[in-house]
C-alpha positions as CSV (number, residue, x, y, z in Angstrom):
1,X,-1.3,9.9,7.0
2,X,0.7,13.6,6.8
3,X,-2.6,14.6,8.0
4,X,-1.7,13.8,11.4
5,X,2.0,15.8,11.1
6,X,0.2,18.9,9.8
7,X,-2.4,19.2,13.2
8,X,0.8,19.1,15.0
9,X,2.2,21.9,12.9
10,X,-1.1,24.1,13.0
11,X,-1.3,23.6,17.0
12,X,2.7,24.4,17.6
13,X,1.2,27.9,15.7
14,X,-1.7,28.3,17.4
15,X,0.7,28.6,20.8
16,X,3.1,31.1,18.5
17,X,5.9,28.4,18.8
18,X,8.5,27.6,15.9
19,X,8.3,24.6,13.7
20,X,10.7,22.8,12.3
21,X,11.0,19.4,10.1
22,X,13.0,17.0,8.9
23,X,12.8,14.2,6.5
24,X,15.2,11.2,6.5
25,X,15.0,9.3,3.4
26,X,16.7,6.3,4.5
27,X,14.5,4.9,6.8
28,X,11.5,7.2,5.6
29,X,10.3,8.6,8.9
30,X,9.3,12.6,9.3
31,X,9.7,14.2,12.1
32,X,8.4,18.1,13.0
33,X,9.5,19.7,16.0
34,X,7.9,22.4,17.9
35,X,9.5,24.8,20.6
36,X,7.2,27.1,22.3
37,X,8.5,30.0,23.4
38,X,7.2,30.0,27.2
39,X,5.9,27.3,29.1
40,X,2.3,26.1,28.5
41,X,-0.2,24.4,29.6
42,X,-1.4,22.1,27.5
43,X,-3.0,18.5,27.1
44,X,-3.0,15.0,24.9
45,X,-6.5,13.0,24.4
46,X,-6.7,10.1,23.3
47,X,-9.5,8.1,22.5
48,X,-9.4,5.0,20.3
49,X,-8.2,6.6,17.5
50,X,-9.1,9.8,18.0
51,X,-6.6,12.0,18.9
52,X,-6.9,16.2,20.6
53,X,-4.2,18.4,21.3
54,X,-6.1,21.0,23.3
55,X,-4.5,24.2,25.4
56,X,-6.4,26.9,27.0
57,X,-7.0,29.9,25.6
58,X,-4.8,28.6,22.0
59,X,-7.4,26.6,21.0
60,X,-7.1,22.5,19.7
61,X,-6.7,20.5,17.2
62,X,-8.6,17.0,16.6
63,X,-7.9,14.2,13.5
64,X,-8.4,10.1,13.4
65,X,-5.5,7.6,12.9
66,X,-7.2,4.6,11.2
67,X,-4.9,2.4,11.2
68,X,-2.2,3.4,12.3
69,X,-0.8,3.3,16.0
70,X,0.4,6.1,18.1
71,X,2.6,6.0,21.2
72,X,2.4,8.8,23.3
73,X,5.0,9.9,25.9
74,X,5.6,13.2,28.2
75,X,8.3,13.9,30.7
76,X,6.9,14.9,34.5
77,X,3.2,15.5,33.5
78,X,1.0,16.8,36.2
79,X,-1.7,13.8,35.3
80,X,-2.1,10.9,33.3
81,X,-4.4,8.4,33.1
82,X,-4.8,5.3,31.0
83,X,-7.8,3.0,30.3
84,X,-8.9,-0.1,28.3
85,X,-12.2,-1.8,27.5
86,X,-14.6,-2.7,25.9
87,X,-14.5,0.8,24.0
88,X,-11.3,0.8,23.1
89,X,-8.3,2.7,25.0
90,X,-8.0,5.5,26.2
91,X,-4.8,7.5,27.2
92,X,-5.1,11.4,28.7
93,X,-2.0,13.9,29.4
94,X,-2.3,17.3,30.5
95,X,1.2,18.9,31.7
96,X,3.0,22.4,31.2
97,X,6.2,21.9,28.3
98,X,7.4,24.3,26.1
99,X,8.5,21.8,23.1
100,X,6.9,18.7,21.8
101,X,7.8,16.3,18.6
102,X,5.4,14.5,16.5
103,X,7.4,11.3,14.4
104,X,5.8,8.9,11.5
105,X,7.2,5.6,10.7
106,X,5.7,5.2,7.5
107,X,7.3,1.5,7.3
108,X,6.2,0.7,10.3
109,X,2.8,2.7,10.1
110,X,3.5,3.9,13.6
111,X,3.5,8.3,15.2
112,X,5.1,8.7,18.0
113,X,4.3,12.4,19.5
114,X,6.5,13.5,22.5
115,X,5.8,16.8,25.0
116,X,8.3,17.6,27.6
117,X,9.7,21.1,29.6
118,X,13.0,22.1,29.6
119,X,14.6,25.1,31.0
């Protein structure tokens, strides 16, 4: 599921950010980090197995996660909604961020996506 990490890198570049990557072979974990030149309004929408990252005037990227789990975290978003129902689950986070990081843990088949704002 390297596609997820590639999409995160693509989104970072669309926002004018600097991408860095790390791989920890002992624990089979890949990390993609993005530092933006300035704070940006941006959001993440998770609906069932569809994940969409978007920002006004910068566009969006989206991808599907087959049987992979995802954990989404953010610090002090302006807006966050979680819903679950017969059609699955959904999460929407909207905020002002200047850093985000995506992690894939191969042995757990799990993604983590974290967004935050720092000085």
